[in-house]
GUNU-330840 format. One record per residue (C-alpha): residue in one letter; x, y, z. Coordinates in steps of 0.05 Angstrom, whole numbers, plus 5000, padded with zeros to 4 digits. Layout:
(node A (X Y Z));
...
***
This chain:
(node X (4795 5505 5119));
(node X (4827 5459 5067));
(node X (4806 5386 5075));
(node X (4852 5325 5070));
(node X (4817 5308 5004));
(node X (4831 5376 4975));
(node X (4904 5375 4997));
(node X (4914 5307 4964));
(node X (4879 5328 4900));
(node X (4909 5398 4893));
(node X (4981 5376 4905));
(node X (4979 5315 4860));
(node X (5009 5277 4919));
(node X (5012 5205 4941));
(node X (4998 5196 5015));
(node X (5026 5133 5046));
(node X (5000 5110 5113));
(node X (5036 5059 5155));
(node X (5028 5022 5220));
(node X (5037 4956 5256));
(node X (4973 4919 5271));
(node X (4960 4896 5342));
(node X (4954 4822 5356));
(node X (4897 4837 5405));
(node X (4828 4848 5376));
(node X (4799 4916 5393));
(node X (4726 4914 5417));
(node X (4682 4950 5368));
(node X (4727 4942 5308));
(node X (4682 4888 5278));
(node X (4626 4940 5273));
(node X (4667 4978 5222));
(node X (4678 4919 5174));
(node X (4634 4896 5117));
(node X (4603 4827 5116));
(node X (4654 4804 5065));
(node X (4711 4828 5109));
(node X (4680 4793 5169));
(node X (4676 4728 5129));
(node X (4750 4734 5113));
(node X (4765 4744 5187));
(node X (4726 4681 5205));
(node X (4766 4639 5154));
(node X (4834 4660 5181));
(node X (4874 4632 5241));
(node X (4869 4675 5303));
(node X (4931 4719 5296));
(node X (4922 4729 5222));
(node X (4849 4745 5232));
(node X (4864 4799 5283));
(node X (4917 4830 5239));
(node X (4872 4828 5177));
(node X (4816 4861 5216));
(node X (4862 4915 5244));
(node X (4890 4932 5176));
(node X (4821 4936 5144));
(node X (4793 4979 5200));
(node X (4853 5025 5190));
(node X (4839 5026 5115));
(node X (4768 5048 5127));
(node X (4788 5101 5178));
(node X (4840 5131 5130));
(node X (4791 5131 5072));
(node X (4739 5163 5118));
(node X (4790 5217 5134));
(node X (4790 5237 5060));
(node X (4718 5222 5041));
(node X (4683 5254 5101));
(node X (4636 5196 5115));
(node X (4638 5146 5174));
(node X (4685 5087 5163));
(node X (4629 5036 5164));
(node X (4594 5073 5107));
(node X (4652 5067 5058));
(node X (4633 5014 5007));
(node X (4692 4977 4976));
(node X (4692 4935 4914));
(node X (4736 4913 4856));
(node X (4744 4934 4784));
(node X (4743 4878 4732));
(node X (4810 4848 4716));
(node X (4838 4886 4655));
(node X (4861 4820 4624));
(node X (4803 4773 4634));
(node X (4748 4819 4660));
(node X (4737 4775 4721));
(node X (4701 4816 4775));
(node X (4735 4785 4835));
(node X (4809 4795 4825));
(node X (4816 4864 4794));
(node X (4840 4927 4829));
(node X (4805 4949 4892));
(node X (4761 5011 4887));
(node X (4714 5055 4928));
(node X (4642 5041 4905));
(node X (4612 5093 4953));
(node X (4614 5151 4963));
(node X (4628 5172 4890));
(node X (4701 5194 4887));
(node X (4763 5198 4843));
(node X (4807 5172 4900));
(node X (4848 5109 4887));
(node X (4882 5067 4940));
(node X (4922 5004 4949));
(node X (4937 4965 5013));
(node X (4994 4917 5026));
(node X (5002 4874 5088));
(node X (5060 4831 5112));
(node X (5054 4799 5180));
(node X (5033 4853 5229));
(node X (5057 4910 5185));
(node X (5016 4946 5132));
(node X (5023 5003 5082));
(node X (4966 5040 5049));
(node X (4975 5087 4989));
(node X (4921 5138 4973));
(node X (4920 5183 4911));
(node X (4873 5225 4869));
(node X (4855 5210 4797));
(node X (4901 5153 4775));
(node X (4921 5081 4788));
(node X (4970 5063 4843));
(node X (5001 5001 4872));
(node X (5043 4987 4934));
(node X (5078 4926 4960));
(node X (5109 4907 5027));
(node X (5153 4846 5040));
(node X (5192 4819 5100));
(node X (5259 4787 5083));
(node X (5262 4743 5145));
(node X (5251 4668 5138));
(node X (5245 4669 5062));
(node X (5281 4621 5015));
(node X (5307 4676 4970));
(node X (5345 4628 4925));
(node X (5282 4587 4909));
(node X (5236 4647 4899));
(node X (5286 4685 4856));
(node X (5278 4637 4799));
(node X (5203 4648 4799));
(node X (5201 4724 4800));
(node X (5265 4749 4768));
(node X (5287 4751 4695));
(node X (5354 4723 4674));
(node X (5384 4793 4672));
(node X (5357 4809 4741));
(node X (5384 4744 4769));
(node X (5452 4758 4739));
(node X (5452 4827 4772));
(node X (5433 4800 4840));
(node X (5485 4744 4837));
(node X (5539 4795 4818));
(node X (5531 4831 4885));
(node X (5590 4820 4930));
(node X (5557 4801 4995));
(node X (5493 4767 5019));
(node X (5461 4832 5044));
(node X (5469 4865 4976));
(node X (5441 4804 4941));
(node X (5381 4804 4989));
(node X (5369 4878 4975));
(node X (5373 4866 4900));
(node X (5322 4810 4904));
(node X (5272 4849 4947));
(node X (5281 4911 4904));
(node X (5259 4869 4845));
(node X (5203 4833 4880));
(node X (5170 4893 4913));
(node X (5176 4936 4850));
(node X (5144 4881 4807));
(node X (5088 4869 4856));
(node X (5073 4944 4861));
(node X (5067 4948 4785));
(node X (5021 4888 4776));
(node X (4978 4911 4834));
(node X (4972 4980 4803));
(node X (4950 4947 4738));
(node X (4904 4898 4773));
(node X (4932 4831 4747));
(node X (4974 4812 4807));
(node X (4953 4738 4813));
(node X (4956 4721 4739));
(node X (5022 4753 4719));
(node X (5090 4722 4706));
(node X (5133 4769 4747));
(node X (5196 4748 4711));
(node X (5169 4785 4650));
(node X (5165 4852 4686));
(node X (5234 4886 4681));
(node X (5244 4934 4740));
(node X (5317 4953 4731));
(node X (5344 4935 4800));
(node X (5413 4965 4785));
(node X (5381 5035 4788));
(node X (5363 5067 4854));
(node X (5301 5098 4824));
(node X (5250 5123 4814));
(node X (5252 5082 4750));
(node X (5204 5078 4691));
(node X (5177 5008 4681));
(node X (5142 4984 4618));
(node X (5085 4934 4624));
(node X (5040 4923 4564));
(node X (4972 4902 4589));
(node X (4905 4912 4556));
(node X (4862 4969 4583));
(node X (4918 4995 4626));
(node X (4974 5048 4624));
(node X (5038 5018 4597));
(node X (5090 5061 4633));
(node X (5097 5065 4708));
(node X (5140 5106 4755));
(node X (5166 5059 4809));
(node X (5206 5076 4871));
(node X (5231 5042 4933));
(node X (5203 5065 5000));
(node X (5245 5074 5063));
(node X (5235 5015 5110));
(node X (5276 4983 5166));
(node X (5286 4917 5203));
(node X (5288 4871 5143));
(node X (5225 4900 5110));
(node X (5224 4925 5038));
(node X (5171 4964 5001));
(node X (5158 4997 4934));
(node X (5107 5044 4902));
(node X (5082 5045 4830));
(node X (5041 5100 4797));
(node X (5027 5121 4726));
(node X (5088 5154 4696));
(node X (5053 5221 4684));
(node X (5039 5228 4759));
(node X (5101 5254 4791));
(node X (5074 5293 4851));
(node X (5104 5289 4921));
(node X (5102 5225 4962));
(node X (5086 5236 5035));
(node X (5093 5185 5091));
(node X (5041 5189 5147));
(node X (5033 5151 5212));
(node X (4966 5120 5225));
(node X (4973 5130 5300));
(node X (4974 5205 5288));
(node X (4907 5201 5252));
(node X (4878 5160 5308));
(node X (4903 5210 5360));
(node X (4875 5268 5320));
(node X (4807 5234 5315));
(node X (4805 5221 5390));
(node X (4825 5292 5406));
(node X (4771 5320 5359));
(node X (4719 5277 5393));
(node X (4741 5296 5464));
(node X (4773 5365 5460));
(node X (4761 5377 5534));
(node X (4811 5323 5552));
(node X (4870 5356 5517));
(node X (4905 5421 5532));
(node X (4919 5471 5477));
(node X (4991 5477 5458));
(node X (5011 5407 5480));
(node X (5061 5395 5425));
(node X (5072 5322 5444));
(node X (5000 5306 5427));
(node X (4997 5341 5359));
(node X (5002 5296 5297));
(node X (5065 5305 5256));
(node X (5063 5331 5185));
(node X (5074 5280 5131));
(node X (5147 5264 5117));
(node X (5165 5279 5045));
(node X (5199 5222 5008));
(node X (5245 5244 4951));
***
């Protein structure tokens, strides 16, 4: 039987997992987190702490799905920053078990997205348009040409879409590179006039310089984008985390589920063009 890891590797695909974190802490979830993650939980306000914990538990369960080890045994770390070699703000990585998997997580409020891929760098970003001063932020993240494009849109909704297309694409690229917190986003040209996927150039030391960037389908005022190395053009599949959880529960308790119950079976990943 082909494993999830083999399907991801052999198809050159990107798997994107999505869910909305609960605002109620699930007993037992803390047992799956590392000490560093638990320290982050303790520093956050209550609601933010629960959402952070839920997203990181989900991250571990998804990675466990590919790696074939219990979620608590997955050891996460960071690569050195490609610009300054600082060990604390580079790209996330799996330190154990040994693997060529790469991943990137983005959270916004209760929602999260996780991209998983084999053999190359990847970045993903998720942003909620509600309650944001777009006019003020635009000047910080958009180039003069991008601002001109956004301002040329005929209505507020189109201008909002142009801004978030820019912002999420830029964040996805710098997260894929690993320099997210020390980059001037206005210098990253993401061609918002094009629906995509688009090729984005970003010249950073010790990093690929050409990225394939595409918008992801989202709803309810939420925008997202994915960036991967330009040579990696395999399929992008969208998966629901709740289906993975259901599958795991059914595998652990097969006697409680009837064969052929279509409503309980996880859906196949949805292919994103």
